[in-house]
TORTORBA-219897 format. One record per residue (C-alpha): residue in three letters; y, x, z. Coordinates in steps of 0.1 Angstrom, whole numbers, plus 5000, padded with zeros to 4 digits. Layout:
alaYXZ
...
//
This chain:
met142211223315
arg143311423345
asn146611243345
val144910903345
ile142711003374
ala145611133394
ile147710823388
ala144710603397
arg144110803429
lys147710763439
glu147810383431
phe144510323449
lys145610503479
ser148810303480
tyr146909983484
phe145610093517
asp148810263529
ser150009913539
pro148309613556
ile148609413524
ala145209543511
tyr143409453543
ile145109103543
phe143909053506
ile140409153513
thr140108953545
ala141608633528
phe139308683499
leu136108723520
leu137008423542
leu137708203512
val134708283492
asn132308263522
phe133807933532
leu133507783497
tyr129907923493
leu128807793527
trp130407453520
thr128607413487
phe125307563502
phe125207283529
val126107023504
ala123607113479
gly120907243503
gln119807523479
ala119907893483
asp121407973449
met124308193437
arg125507973409
pro128007783430
phe129408123441
phe130008233406
gly131107893396
phe134307893417
met135108263412
pro137208213380
phe139507993401
val139608213431
phe140408513408
leu143208303392
phe145308343424
leu143808663439
val143908903409
pro147708843401
ser148408923437
ile146709263432
ser148509353400
met152009203406
arg153309513423
leu152009783399
trp155109783376
ala157509543394
glu157709773425
glu158310083404
arg161209913386
lys162609763419
met162510093437
gly163910283407
thr160910513404
leu159910393370
glu162510613353
ile161410913372
leu157710843363
leu158410803326
thr160411133325
leu157411323337
pro155211503311
ile152811213312
arg152010963283
glu152710603288
val149110523279
asp147910743308
val150210573333
val148910233322
leu145310323322
gly145710493357
lys147310183372
phe144609963356
leu141810183369
ala143210173404
ser143409793404
phe139909773389
leu138509993417
phe140209783443
leu138609473427
val135209643428
val135609713466
met136409353472
leu133309233453
leu131109483470
met132209343503
thr130709003493
phe127209163497
asn126508923526
val126308633502
pro123408753480
leu121708893512
leu122008543527
val120508393496
gly117708643496
phe116908563532
leu116808193528
gly115308163494
asp113908353464
pro116808413440
asp116608563405
trp118208903411
gly118708943374
thr121008633374
val122808773405
ile123509103387
cys124608923356
gly126908713376
tyr128609013393
leu129009173358
gly130708853347
cys133008873377
leu134009233368
leu134709143332
leu136608833341
gly138608993369
ser139409303346
ser140809053321
tyr142908893348
leu144009243359
ala145109343324
ile147109023320
gly148709073355
leu149509433347
phe151309323315
ala153209043334
ser154309303360
ala155809523334
leu158009233323
ser159909183356
glu161109383386
asn160509083408
gln157009073421
ile157008693426
val158108633390
ala155308873378
phe152808683401
ile153808343386
leu153908463350
ala150408623354
ile149008303369
ala150608103340
ile149008313313
cys145708333330
thr145607953336
gly146407883300
met143808113288
leu141307963313
ile141707593306
val141807613268
gly138007643269
glu137407383296
ala135807043287
phe138706843300
phe141107023276
leu138707033247
ile138606653245
leu142306663236
val141606903207
pro140606793171
asp137006833166
phe137307113140
leu139307323164
val137007283193
pro134807583186
leu137907803183
phe139407683215
glu136107713234
tyr135708073222
leu139308153233
gly138808023269
leu138208283295
gly136008063316
ser133607953288
his132308313284
phe131908353321
glu129708043324
ser126708193305
met126908513327
gly126908303358
arg123608153346
gly122108503341
val122608533303
val124508833290
asp125608783254
thr127209073236
arg129708833221
asp130908753257
val131209123266
leu133109203234
tyr135408913241
tyr136409033275
leu136709393263
ser139009263235
ile141209073260
ile141409383282
gly142309603253
ala144809363238
phe146809323270
leu146609693279
tyr148009753244
leu150809503250
asn151509673283
ile151810013267
asn154209883241
thr156209713268
val156510033288
glu157310253257
his160010013248
arg161610003283
ser161410383286
trp163910403257
val166310143271
//
């Protein structure tokens, strides 16, 4: 566990050693505040549901930007071989990198505190729904991070890793959306709806926490971290 924490601390610090982290955070805050205020003035209601409604699509491009460098940069700089020759298990490295990116995601979400404060000032929101929505954001964002971390391990080019992560996340997001389900045979609709990343997030955005949704996201995270570990172990022997 100490190795995981040490790697996570190093990776988390590296985010803020360059202006990239501050650019990401600023761009994220400007985007979500603009989108929320736009929907707020259109709908005329102090409600957090629009905020959570567009979050899967904001994360679709933001989260791969966070994760694309985690392995690709190691390979490009030639430090991956050095890292894997240390007395550290591959699983510790993967978990440490994932934990660092997760903490960065938490920081970004915490900095959106002005949105629920504005909603609370202008209306009377259901704070249970707000908490459930943020929990859904963490689970969905963590799933994107696990996918992005896996994509980053497949290429030394950050742009390639970024595009690959977006492609995988987009595919797993749209398979459960209504516009895609109309193209699917009726007997397969429940399966595709269950496989969609977004369909499990919708209920949390409405304030409903279903253990099946939580288990789904944890399964996605675990599956892609497992694939990541296998990828790193294979490359460490090449």
